[in-house]
Backbone as a printed PyTorch tensor [residue, N CA C, xyz], in Angstrom:
tensor([[[ -2.2390,  13.5980,  -5.7620],
         [ -3.3740,  14.2870,  -5.2210],
         [ -3.1350,  14.6310,  -3.7570]],

        [[ -2.7360,  13.6500,  -2.9260],
         [ -2.5430,  13.8750,  -1.4990],
         [ -1.4560,  12.9190,  -1.0110]],

        [[ -0.4100,  13.4600,  -0.4070],
         [  0.7020,  12.6140,   0.0350],
         [  0.4920,  12.0430,   1.4370]],

        [[ -0.6170,  12.3900,   2.0710],
         [ -0.8960,  11.8730,   3.4100],
         [ -0.9390,  10.3510,   3.3970]],

        [[ -0.1440,   9.7260,   4.2300],
         [ -0.1850,   8.2800,   4.3660],
         [  0.6230,   7.4950,   3.3560]],

        [[  1.3230,   8.1700,   2.4450],
         [  2.0700,   7.4340,   1.4110],
         [  3.1600,   6.5550,   2.0150]],

        [[  3.8720,   7.0860,   2.9810],
         [  4.9270,   6.2890,   3.6290],
         [  4.3610,   5.1240,   4.4080]],

        [[  3.2720,   5.3720,   5.1150],
         [  2.6210,   4.2920,   5.8610],
         [  2.0920,   3.2200,   4.9200]],

        [[  1.5260,   3.6480,   3.7900],
         [  1.0160,   2.6870,   2.8100],
         [  2.1620,   1.8590,   2.2240]],

        [[  3.2960,   2.5250,   1.9430],
         [  4.4670,   1.7980,   1.4520],
         [  4.8760,   0.7330,   2.4650]],

        [[  4.9800,   1.1450,   3.7310],
         [  5.3720,   0.1980,   4.7810],
         [  4.4010,  -0.9700,   4.8810]],

        [[  3.1170,  -0.6830,   4.7660],
         [  2.0990,  -1.7310,   4.8310],
         [  2.2770,  -2.7450,   3.7120]],

        [[  2.4560,  -2.2620,   2.4930],
         [  2.6570,  -3.1720,   1.3680],
         [  3.9100,  -4.0000,   1.5200]],

        [[  5.0060,  -3.3410,   1.9230],
         [  6.2860,  -4.0400,   2.0920],
         [  6.1780,  -5.1130,   3.1690]],

        [[  5.6580,  -4.7330,   4.3260],
         [  5.5790,  -5.6730,   5.4490],
         [  4.6180,  -6.8160,   5.1540]],

        [[  3.5080,  -6.5100,   4.5030],
         [  2.5660,  -7.5780,   4.1370],
         [  3.2550,  -8.6200,   3.2530]],

        [[  3.9820,  -8.1530,   2.2600],
         [  4.6960,  -9.0750,   1.3720],
         [  5.7880,  -9.8290,   2.1250]],

        [[  6.4910,  -9.1290,   3.0070],
         [  7.5830,  -9.7460,   3.7890],
         [  7.0340, -10.8700,   4.6680]],

        [[  5.9270, -10.5840,   5.3610],
         [  5.3200, -11.5940,   6.2320],
         [  4.7090, -12.7410,   5.4490]],

        [[  4.4490, -12.5120,   4.1650],
         [  3.9380, -13.5730,   3.2950],
         [  5.0620, -14.4180,   2.7070]],

        [[  6.3080, -14.0880,   3.0710],
         [  7.4490, -14.8770,   2.6300],
         [  8.0310, -14.4740,   1.2910]],

        [[  7.6810, -13.3080,   0.7860],
         [  8.1910, -12.8620,  -0.5150],
         [  9.6460, -12.4070,  -0.4030]],

        [[ 10.3460, -12.3770,  -1.5470],
         [ 11.7260, -11.9040,  -1.5610],
         [ 11.7540, -10.3780,  -1.4750]],

        [[ 12.9420,  -9.8260,  -1.2700],
         [ 13.0810,  -8.3850,  -1.0500],
         [ 12.5700,  -7.5590,  -2.2370]],

        [[ 12.8260,  -8.0100,  -3.4550],
         [ 12.3800,  -7.2500,  -4.6300],
         [ 10.8550,  -7.2140,  -4.7110]],

        [[ 10.2060,  -8.3130,  -4.4280],
         [  8.7480,  -8.3560,  -4.4370],
         [  8.1780,  -7.4890,  -3.3190]],

        [[  8.8330,  -7.4950,  -2.1530],
         [  8.4080,  -6.6440,  -1.0360],
         [  8.4980,  -5.1780,  -1.4250]],

        [[  9.5820,  -4.8040,  -2.0750],
         [  9.7570,  -3.4260,  -2.5180],
         [  8.6760,  -3.0430,  -3.5260]],

        [[  8.3980,  -3.9200,  -4.4710],
         [  7.3600,  -3.6440,  -5.4660],
         [  5.9950,  -3.4850,  -4.8070]],

        [[  5.6910,  -4.3010,  -3.8170],
         [  4.4180,  -4.1830,  -3.1040],
         [  4.3470,  -2.8530,  -2.3690]],

        [[  5.4480,  -2.4500,  -1.7460],
         [  5.4900,  -1.1660,  -1.0680],
         [  5.2600,  -0.0100,  -2.0160]],

        [[  5.9070,  -0.0480,  -3.1640],
         [  5.7430,   1.0110,  -4.1640],
         [  4.2970,   1.0460,  -4.6730]],

        [[  3.7070,  -0.1120,  -4.8900],
         [  2.3250,  -0.1720,  -5.3560],
         [  1.3840,   0.4630,  -4.3410]],

        [[  1.5020,   0.0730,  -3.0800],
         [  0.6250,   0.6250,  -2.0510],
         [  0.8770,   2.1120,  -1.8560]],

        [[  2.1350,   2.5260,  -1.8300],
         [  2.4540,   3.9410,  -1.6840],
         [  1.9130,   4.7590,  -2.8340]],

        [[  2.0250,   4.2310,  -4.0410],
         [  1.5060,   4.9240,  -5.2240],
         [ -0.0050,   5.0500,  -5.1840]],

        [[ -0.6770,   4.0100,  -4.7470],
         [ -2.1300,   4.0720,  -4.6340],
         [ -2.5540,   5.1380,  -3.6310]],

        [[ -1.8150,   5.2600,  -2.5430],
         [ -2.1650,   6.2350,  -1.5050],
         [ -2.0920,   7.6660,  -2.0260]],

        [[ -1.2820,   7.9080,  -3.0400],
         [ -1.1390,   9.2490,  -3.6000],
         [ -2.2830,   9.6440,  -4.5240]],

        [[ -3.1090,   8.7040,  -4.9080],
         [ -4.1020,   8.9420,  -5.9430],
         [ -5.4650,   9.4100,  -5.4410]],

        [[ -5.6140,   9.5520,  -4.1270],
         [ -6.8950,  10.0240,  -3.5840],
         [ -6.6350,  10.8050,  -2.3120]],

        [[ -7.5290,  11.7030,  -1.9960],
         [ -7.4120,  12.4680,  -0.7550],
         [ -7.6830,  11.5490,   0.4320]],

        [[ -6.9640,  11.7840,   1.5130],
         [ -7.2400,  11.0450,   2.7360],
         [ -6.2770,   9.9400,   3.0620]],

        [[ -5.2630,   9.7380,   2.2930],
         [ -4.2230,   8.7770,   2.6440],
         [ -4.5210,   7.3380,   2.3000]],

        [[ -5.5510,   6.7580,   2.8880],
         [ -5.8160,   5.3400,   2.6540],
         [ -7.1320,   5.0800,   1.9420]],

        [[ -7.8350,   6.1190,   1.5410],
         [ -9.1580,   5.9410,   0.9350],
         [ -9.1190,   5.0320,  -0.2800]],

        [[ -8.1000,   5.1600,  -1.1100],
         [ -8.0490,   4.3620,  -2.3370],
         [ -7.6030,   2.9240,  -2.0730]],

        [[ -7.0340,   2.6600,  -0.8990],
         [ -6.5940,   1.3100,  -0.5730],
         [ -7.7530,   0.4450,  -0.0760]],

        [[ -8.9090,   1.0310,   0.0640],
         [-10.0620,   0.2850,   0.5720],
         [-11.0730,   0.0240,  -0.5300]],

        [[-11.5490,  -1.1890,  -0.5520],
         [-12.6370,  -1.5740,  -1.4290],
         [-13.8350,  -1.7990,  -0.5060]],

        [[-14.9120,  -1.0550,  -0.6780],
         [-16.0350,  -1.1820,   0.2540],
         [-16.5790,  -2.5990,   0.3750]],

        [[-16.4170,  -3.4110,  -0.6520],
         [-16.9210,  -4.7800,  -0.6350],
         [-15.9550,  -5.7460,   0.0480]],

        [[-14.6470,  -5.4930,  -0.0950],
         [-13.6600,  -6.4800,   0.3370],
         [-12.6800,  -5.9900,   1.3830]],

        [[-12.6840,  -4.7190,   1.7340],
         [-11.7190,  -4.1950,   2.6860],
         [-10.4320,  -3.7940,   1.9850]],

        [[ -9.3200,  -3.9470,   2.6460],
         [ -8.0260,  -3.5350,   2.1350],
         [ -7.6250,  -4.3470,   0.9210]],

        [[ -7.1460,  -3.6780,  -0.1230],
         [ -6.6430,  -4.3630,  -1.3160],
         [ -5.3240,  -5.0290,  -0.9660]],

        [[ -5.1840,  -6.3020,  -1.2800],
         [ -3.9350,  -7.0200,  -1.0080],
         [ -3.3930,  -7.6360,  -2.2570]]])
């Protein structure tokens, strides 16, 4: 739908997993998940937010 923020979302997922002590493969999977979510709605990060809980982790 919109590629805005996909790279930033990937980086966020990867770094979050890395700082949580995950291995490289898990970090990559987290990055792909966040990047993929960012592509599914207009606005870059709109789909990564849950109005009740904030950022999906």
